[in-house]
SETOR-908275 format. One record per residue: y, x, z of N, C-alpha, C in turn; residue in one letter. Coordinates in steps of 0.05 Angstrom, whole numbers, padded with zeros to 5 digits, always signed. Example, Ala and Ser with C-alpha at 12.3 -4.5 7.8 and 13.67 -1.06 7.14 Angstrom:
<pts>
-00114+00264+00156-00090+00246+00156-00066+00264+00156a -00045+00257+00142-00021+00273+00143+00001+00258+00157s 
</pts>
This chain:
<pts>
-00367-00128-00326-00392-00117-00316-00386-00098-00293x -00400-00101-00271-00395-00085-00247-00404-00056-00252x -00387-00036-00248-00395-00008-00251-00412+00001-00228x -00427+00023-00233-00440+00036-00210-00419+00051-00194x -00426+00060-00171-00407+00075-00155-00399+00101-00169x -00418+00113-00182-00412+00138-00196-00393+00133-00219x -00398+00112-00235-00380+00105-00256-00352+00098-00246x -00351+00084-00224-00326+00076-00212-00310+00101-00202x -00324+00119-00189-00311+00143-00179-00298+00159-00202x -00312+00162-00224-00301+00176-00247-00277+00161-00258x -00280+00135-00261-00259+00119-00273-00234+00120-00256x -00236+00117-00230-00213+00117-00212-00200+00144-00210x -00216+00166-00210-00204+00193-00209-00188+00198-00234x -00198+00189-00257-00183+00193-00282-00157+00176-00282x -00159+00151-00272-00136+00133-00272-00114+00144-00253x -00122+00152-00229-00103+00163-00210-00092+00189-00220x -00109+00206-00231-00100+00232-00240-00081+00230-00263x -00086+00212-00282-00068+00209-00304-00041+00198-00295x -00041+00181-00275-00016+00171-00264+00000+00195-00251x -00014+00211-00235-00001+00234-00222+00011+00252-00243x -00004+00257-00264+00005+00275-00285+00030+00264-00299x +00031+00238-00302+00055+00225-00315+00080+00228-00297x +00076+00233-00271+00098+00235-00253+00104+00264-00245x +00091+00283-00257+00092+00311-00248+00120+00322-00249x +00135+00316-00269+00162+00328-00272+00184+00310-00262x +00177+00289-00248+00197+00270-00238+00206+00279-00210x +00228+00268-00201+00238+00273-00174+00225+00253-00155x +00213+00263-00133+00198+00246-00115+00210+00245-00087x +00205+00222-00075+00212+00219-00047+00191+00232-00030x +00198+00252-00014+00179+00268+00002+00184+00263+00031x +00163+00256+00046+00164+00254+00075+00144+00274+00086x +00146+00280+00112+00128+00299+00125+00113+00286+00148x +00087+00291+00149+00071+00279+00169+00068+00296+00194x +00082+00320+00194+00081+00338+00217+00109+00348+00223x +00112+00358+00247+00139+00368+00255+00146+00395+00244x +00126+00409+00233+00131+00436+00222+00137+00434+00192x +00136+00410+00181+00143+00405+00153+00123+00420+00134x +00098+00421+00142+00077+00433+00126+00059+00413+00112x +00061+00387+00119+00043+00367+00109+00058+00344+00096x +00066+00348+00071+00082+00328+00058+00066+00305+00046x +00079+00283+00042+00067+00260+00027+00089+00249+00010x +00082+00242-00015+00101+00232-00034+00094+00203-00042x +00112+00191-00057+00107+00165-00068+00083+00166-00087x +00078+00188-00099+00055+00191-00118+00029+00191-00102x +00028+00205-00080+00004+00205-00063-00003+00176-00056x +00016+00161-00047+00011+00133-00039+00003+00116-00063x +00016+00120-00085+00009+00104-00109-00019+00110-00119x -00027+00135-00118-00054+00143-00127-00075+00132-00107x -00069+00133-00082-00088+00121-00062-00090+00091-00066x -00069+00078-00072-00070+00049-00077-00088+00043-00101x -00086+00058-00122-00103+00055-00146-00132+00057-00138x -00139+00078-00123-00166+00083-00116-00177+00062-00096x -00162+00056-00076-00170+00036-00055-00174+00009-00068x -00155+00000-00084-00158-00027-00096-00182-00028-00115x -00188-00006-00128-00211-00005-00146-00237-00008-00131x -00239+00007-00109-00263+00005-00092-00266-00022-00080x -00245-00033-00069-00246-00059-00056-00253-00081-00076x -00245-00078-00101-00251-00098-00121-00281-00100-00126x -00295-00078-00128-00323-00078-00135-00342-00074-00112x -00333-00061-00091-00350-00056-00068-00335-00061-00042x -00328-00086-00037-00311-00093-00014-00325-00088+00013x -00351-00085+00013-00365-00080+00038-00364-00051+00046x -00357-00033+00028-00357-00004+00033-00333+00003+00051x -00337+00022+00068-00315+00033+00083-00299+00053+00066x -00274+00058+00074-00257+00077+00059-00241+00093+00079x -00242+00119+00077-00225+00137+00092-00207+00151+00073x -00181+00145+00074-00162+00157+00056-00142+00174+00071x -00132+00195+00059-00114+00213+00073-00088+00198+00080x -00078+00181+00063-00052+00169+00068-00053+00143+00083x -00076+00128+00081-00077+00102+00093-00096+00099+00116x -00111+00121+00122-00130+00120+00143-00154+00103+00136x -00171+00095+00156-00194+00078+00150-00185+00050+00142x -00198+00039+00121-00191+00012+00112-00210-00009+00123x -00234+00000+00132-00251-00018+00148-00269-00001+00165x -00285-00013+00181-00301+00002+00201-00329+00009+00192x -00336+00005+00167-00363+00011+00158-00367+00041+00158x -00385+00050+00175-00391+00079+00177-00419+00086+00166x -00433+00067+00154-00459+00073+00142-00456+00081+00113x -00439+00068+00099-00433+00076+00071-00403+00073+00067x -00390+00095+00060-00361+00095+00058-00352+00117+00039x -00327+00114+00030-00314+00132+00012-00294+00149+00027x -00292+00175+00019-00273+00193+00030-00255+00203+00007x -00230+00197+00008-00213+00202-00015-00188+00217-00008x -00181+00236-00026-00155+00249-00025-00142+00243-00051x -00122+00226-00051-00110+00217-00076-00095+00239-00091x -00085+00259-00076-00070+00281-00088-00073+00305-00070x -00094+00321-00075-00098+00345-00059-00081+00367-00072x -00064+00379-00056-00045+00399-00066-00018+00388-00069x -00010+00371-00051+00017+00358-00053+00040+00378-00053x +00037+00399-00036+00058+00419-00036+00061+00432-00064x +00039+00438-00076+00040+00449-00104+00053+00429-00123x +00045+00404-00121+00055+00383-00138+00086+00381-00136x +00096+00381-00112+00125+00378-00108+00141+00402-00117x +00127+00425-00119+00140+00450-00128+00133+00456-00158x +00123+00436-00171+00116+00438-00200+00096+00460-00206x +00078+00464-00187+00055+00481-00192+00032+00462-00200x +00018+00468-00221-00002+00449-00232-00029+00449-00217x -00030+00462-00194-00055+00464-00179-00057+00441-00159x -00066+00418-00169-00070+00394-00153-00092+00378-00166x -00103+00359-00151-00126+00344-00161-00130+00318-00146x -00147+00301-00156-00156+00277-00143-00184+00282-00134x -00191+00275-00109-00217+00280-00098-00229+00254-00087x -00253+00246-00096-00266+00222-00087-00295+00228-00080x -00303+00220-00057-00331+00224-00048-00342+00198-00037x -00368+00193-00043-00382+00170-00031-00403+00180-00012x -00403+00171+00013-00422+00180+00034-00440+00157+00042x -00465+00163+00044-00484+00142+00053-00503+00154+00074x -00505+00142+00097-00522+00151+00118-00517+00181+00124x -00492+00188+00128-00482+00214+00135-00484+00235+00114x -00494+00229+00090-00497+00249+00069-00479+00242+00045x -00465+00261+00034-00449+00257+00010-00468+00251-00013x -00463+00230-00027-00480+00222-00050-00467+00225-00077x -00440+00222-00077-00425+00225-00102-00400+00241-00096x -00394+00260-00114-00369+00275-00111-00356+00278-00138x -00330+00271-00139-00315+00273-00164-00288+00285-00158x -00281+00306-00174-00255+00318-00171-00243+00320-00199x -00218+00310-00202-00205+00311-00228-00179+00327-00225x -00176+00348-00242-00151+00364-00243-00136+00356-00268x -00115+00339-00265-00102+00327-00288-00089+00348-00307x -00076+00368-00296-00062+00387-00313-00081+00402-00332x -00105+00407-00322-00125+00422-00338-00144+00403-00352x -00141+00377-00346-00159+00356-00357-00189+00364-00352x -00194+00372-00327-00221+00379-00320-00232+00360-00299x -00255+00348-00306-00268+00329-00289-00295+00340-00279x -00296+00345-00253-00320+00356-00240-00335+00332-00227x -00361+00330-00232-00376+00307-00223-00403+00317-00212x -00412+00305-00190-00438+00310-00179-00449+00285-00166x -00474+00280-00168-00488+00260-00152-00513+00273-00141x -00521+00265-00117-00542+00279-00103-00568+00279-00119x -00579+00303-00123-00604+00306-00138-00602+00308-00168x -00577+00306-00178-00574+00304-00207-00557+00327-00219x -00550+00347-00203-00535+00369-00213-00505+00363-00214x -00490+00383-00223-00461+00381-00225-00452+00388-00253x -00430+00375-00261-00419+00379-00288-00389+00384-00288x -00379+00397-00308-00351+00399-00314-00347+00388-00342x -00332+00367-00344-00328+00353-00370-00355+00349-00383x -00374+00339-00368-00401+00331-00376-00420+00354-00384x -00411+00379-00379-00428+00402-00384-00438+00413-00358x -00463+00420-00355-00474+00430-00330-00460+00455-00320x -00456+00457-00294-00443+00481-00283-00461+00493-00261x -00457+00519-00256-00472+00533-00235-00453+00551-00220x -00459+00556-00195-00443+00575-00179-00448+00603-00190x -00429+00621-00184-00432+00649-00191-00456+00662-00177x -00468+00682-00189-00490+00696-00177-00481+00722-00163x -00455+00728-00165-00446+00753-00153-00446+00752-00123x -00449+00775-00110-00449+00776-00081-00425+00791-00071x -00406+00797-00088-00381+00808-00080-00362+00785-00072x -00346+00790-00052-00327+00769-00043-00303+00767-00062x -00302+00744-00075-00278+00738-00092-00269+00710-00086x -00246+00707-00073-00236+00681-00067-00206+00682-00067x -00193+00659-00070-00165+00656-00069-00158+00629-00055x -00135+00628-00043-00125+00603-00031-00103+00593-00048x -00107+00570-00060-00088+00559-00080-00073+00535-00069x -00077+00528-00044-00063+00505-00033-00076+00478-00039x -00101+00480-00049-00117+00456-00053-00146+00463-00049x -00157+00454-00026-00185+00460-00019-00204+00447-00039x -00199+00423-00047-00217+00409-00065-00220+00424-00091x -00198+00432-00103-00200+00446-00128-00213+00473-00125x -00207+00487-00102-00220+00512-00097-00250+00510-00096x -00260+00489-00083-00289+00484-00081-00300+00478-00109x -00286+00463-00125-00295+00458-00152-00297+00484-00168x -00279+00502-00163-00280+00528-00177-00302+00546-00167x -00310+00543-00142-00334+00556-00132-00358+00545-00147x -00359+00519-00151-00381+00506-00164-00385+00515-00193x -00363+00521-00206-00366+00529-00234-00365+00560-00238x -00365+00575-00216-00367+00604-00217-00341+00619-00220x -00318+00605-00218-00293+00619-00220-00286+00635-00195x -00295+00624-00172-00293+00638-00146-00321+00642-00136x -00325+00664-00122-00352+00668-00111-00356+00654-00084x -00334+00649-00070-00336+00634-00045-00309+00622-00038x -00310+00603-00018-00285+00592-00007-00291+00586+00022x -00272+00593+00039-00274+00586+00067-00247+00577+00078x -00247+00560+00097-00222+00551+00109-00229+00538+00137x -00209+00538+00154-00212+00527+00181-00196+00501+00183x -00207+00483+00199-00193+00458+00206-00184+00441+00182x -00203+00436+00165-00198+00417+00143-00206+00389+00151x -00193+00370+00138-00201+00342+00141-00223+00335+00121x -00239+00314+00126-00261+00308+00108-00253+00304+00079x -00229+00292+00075-00221+00287+00047-00214+00313+00033x -00211+00335+00048-00206+00361+00035-00231+00373+00023x -00254+00367+00035-00279+00382+00027-00302+00364+00020x -00301+00338+00024-00325+00321+00021-00336+00322-00008x -00319+00316-00027-00329+00316-00055-00336+00344-00064x -00319+00363-00058-00324+00391-00066-00349+00403-00055x -00356+00396-00030-00380+00408-00019-00405+00398-00034x -00406+00373-00041-00429+00363-00056-00430+00376-00084x -00407+00379-00097-00407+00391-00124-00417+00420-00122x -00409+00434-00101-00420+00462-00098-00450+00461-00094x -00460+00444-00077-00489+00442-00072-00504+00435-00097x -00494+00416-00112-00508+00407-00136-00506+00427-00159x -00487+00447-00156-00485+00468-00175-00502+00493-00167x -00519+00489-00146-00537+00510-00138-00527+00526-00114x -00504+00519-00103-00493+00534-00080-00499+00520-00054x -00486+00529-00033-00489+00518-00007-00462+00515+00006x -00459+00494+00023-00435+00489+00037-00442+00482+00066x -00427+00493+00085-00432+00489+00113-00406+00494+00129x -00407+00492+00155-00384+00499+00171-00384+00530+00175x -00362+00540+00185-00360+00568+00191-00379+00577+00213x -00390+00558+00227-00411+00564+00247-00439+00561+00236x -00441+00557+00209-00466+00554+00196-00481+00530+00205x -00467+00508+00209-00479+00482+00216-00473+00462+00193x -00489+00441+00191-00484+00421+00170-00457+00408+00172x -00446+00402+00149-00420+00388+00148-00423+00359+00155x -00403+00348+00168-00401+00319+00172-00376+00309+00158x -00373+00283+00155-00351+00273+00138-00334+00253+00152x -00331+00256+00179-00314+00238+00193-00296+00252+00213x -00295+00278+00213-00278+00292+00231-00269+00319+00219x -00247+00331+00229-00238+00357+00219-00258+00378+00226x -00261+00398+00209-00279+00420+00214-00274+00443+00194x -00286+00465+00199-00284+00488+00180-00304+00485+00158x -00302+00502+00137-00321+00501+00115-00325+00529+00103x -00349+00534+00095-00356+00558+00080-00374+00549+00057x -00366+00557+00032-00382+00549+00009-00385+00573-00010x -00409+00577-00020-00414+00600-00038-00442+00596-00051x -00451+00617-00065-00478+00617-00074-00496+00624-00050x -00522+00621-00053-00540+00625-00030-00541+00654-00020x -00541+00673-00039-00542+00701-00031-00517+00710-00016x -00494+00701-00025-00469+00708-00012-00467+00695+00015x -00477+00671+00017-00477+00657+00044-00495+00673+00063x -00518+00681+00054-00536+00696+00071-00523+00722+00080x -00510+00736+00061-00496+00761+00068-00474+00756+00088x -00459+00735+00084-00436+00728+00102-00445+00723+00131x -00466+00707+00134-00474+00699+00161-00491+00720+00174x -00504+00737+00159-00518+00759+00171-00498+00779+00183x -00475+00781+00169-00454+00799+00179-00441+00790+00204x -00445+00764+00211-00433+00753+00235-00451+00755+00260x -00476+00764+00255-00495+00766+00278-00488+00789+00296x 
</pts>
């Protein structure tokens, strides 16, 4: 039976995440995508992306896919997936358990489905537009505090998920790729928060940009302070 896109996103995030977790303590072949050696990719990144891409292509071959490690898999820009098979690769290679799988489905420029799975913590964050956000199937809400509390953990997707469930009051970053924030931004919004660029403009999901995510009151406070 063909799954819905939401069911498939959850299934593939769990499958890829469980594989990554099984490889956590292994020795990995690491390459770098930049000359400053700040952007690593491992065999696990590629294997996880293969799991996700093949799953999408099996059930929704007409959908576009933008993956961190493989680039665009077809030219469909009306409905497409944005995936980060292993967000937090630097952490993963240094045996820090702060990493996750991030899967987003975009339709007509709007994120419709966002799923983030953190294997080490066995935490599955899920959102679909108009239906709220959950952590392990329990509803979550952003924090109500207006004090600035944020941390940078080397994984934007997981940081956004933690904004959505109230562990952080906000998260901001410059020059992220869509796979870093696509799923997390929807999860924040469906948890009652807001996500935008650092210029307070709507997010898009096909080019690098900045991001600011928080509850509504803290966002208002932040951008009023920039006037």
